[in-house]
N, C-alpha and C positions, 0 to 999 in steps of 0.2 A: 571541585574543579569547574571553573566557568567554561562556557563554550569557547571554542577556538577563535582567535582573532581572525577577522576577515570572513567569518562564516556567513555573514549577510550577503556576500557576493557569490556564494556557492551555486553552481549550475553544472549538471552532468547528465549524461544519457546512460540509462541502465544498460549494462553490457549485453545481457542475454535477451533474446527475443522470447516473449511469452506466447506459447501456443494455447489457444482455447480449444481444449479437447472435448469432444462430445461426451465421453464417459465421465470426465471430470465434472462437466456441467451437470450431468445426471446425478453423480455422487453428491455434489455440493447441494443440489436442489433437494435431494432426499434428506441430507443432514440438517438442512434448515427447515424441513417440513413444508417445502413449497411444492405443491402437487399439481400446479398448472401443467396441462399436457404439453405445452410448447417448450417446457424445460426438460422434458423426458422423451418425447416422441417426435421424430423428424417429420413424419407425415402431418401431425397436428400443427407443427410450426409452419410447414408449407401451406397448409390451409389458411393460415393467417397472413401469408404473403412473405414469409422469411425463407431464406435459402438453407437454413439449418436450425438445429436446436438453439433456442434463445437462452442465454445465461441470465439468471436472476440479477437484479440490480446490485446486490451485495457481493456477487461473485468476484468483483474487482478487488476485494479485500485481500485475496490471495496474492495478486500481483503487487498490491500496495505494500505488503509486508517486505517484499523484496526491495522496492524502491526506497522505502523509509529506513530500512536497516542500514543501508549505505549512507544515508543522510546523517543518522545518529553517529556513525563511525567518523564521518568527516568533521562533525562538530565536536568530536571527542567527548561525547556525553555518556554519562553513566546511566545505562538503561533502567537501573533501579530508582533513578531520580527523575524519570520522564513520565508524564501523564498526558495522554491525548485528551483534549477538552472539546474539540469540535471537528467536524468533517462535513464538507459540502461536496456533492458530486453533481456535475453538469454533464448530462448525456447528450452527445451530438448524433448518435445513431445506436441501434441495438448492438449488443455484444453477442456475436454468433459463433457457434462452434466452427472451427477451421480458420478463424482469424489468427493472424500472427501479429502480436502487438509490440510496439516500441514505446518507450517512456522517457521523456525528458523531465528532469526534476530541477526545480529552482527554489531558492529561498526568497520568498516575497517580502518578508519583514522580520525583524528581530527587535524586541523591546525588553527592557529590564524594568520590572516592577517588584518592589518589596523583596528583593533578593532572589527573584526568579527570572528566568529568560522565557519570554513568550515568543514562540517561533511559528510563523505561518509559511508553509511550503505549498508549492503548486506542482502537480504531476500532470503533464500533458501526454495522454495516451493516444497513439495513432495506429492506424491499420497499415502495416508494412506494405501490403500489396498496392494500396491506393495512395498512401501518404495522408489520407484524410483523418481528421480528429475523430476519435471514438468517444472519448470522455475527458473531462478535466476535473481533477480533484483539488480541493484546498483543505489542507489539514493543519490544525493548530495544536501544538503541544506546549506544555509548560515543563521547563527543566529547572530544578532547584539544586543549588550547590549543597554539599554536606555542611551542616551547621554543627557547632560545638555541642556535644552531648548526643548527637545522632548515633544510632547503632549502625555498625557496619553490617552489610548484608551477609547472610550465611554463605560461606564459600561453596558448600555443596550445592545449595540452591542456585547460586550464580553460575556454577559450572554447568548445571543442567539447562539453565536459560540460554547460555551461550551455545551449547550443543544443539538445542532445539532451533535457535535462531540460525545457526550455520546450516542446518539441514533445510530450513525454509528458503534460504537464499541460495541454495545449491552450491555450497562451498565444500 
């Protein structure tokens, strides 16, 4: 199935506000083995001039899954046929615990090459308290339609993927 007609014009705001919680920053930092004190200790972060624990740069991936999941749904894309090929993140300010984030998602471009759709999306993440941008991400994914002879994904595996995805996006 090709992506939905008119998909190139998709723009939406993620419904939920994402709260950057101190304990989540600490858990994530530990999980990715980032031991910098500013990611774990409020006092260490304050000594560096921050108001709270600083999230590692890749922490935004958690919020990104929420934003991108809705995009895939709107494009009516089969998740088993989507591969992320590039991501660029431009930070405008540090991501700190206590921030409440909003995100506007837009499709920047859609190209078809060799039976695949190449989609670039932009996520503008802002601090709800100030309205100021925190970061902007540009994500490129490739979506390929099923071709004759392709195996269908295992139904049990796909059910598990959908359950996991639903939990991640808070449904």
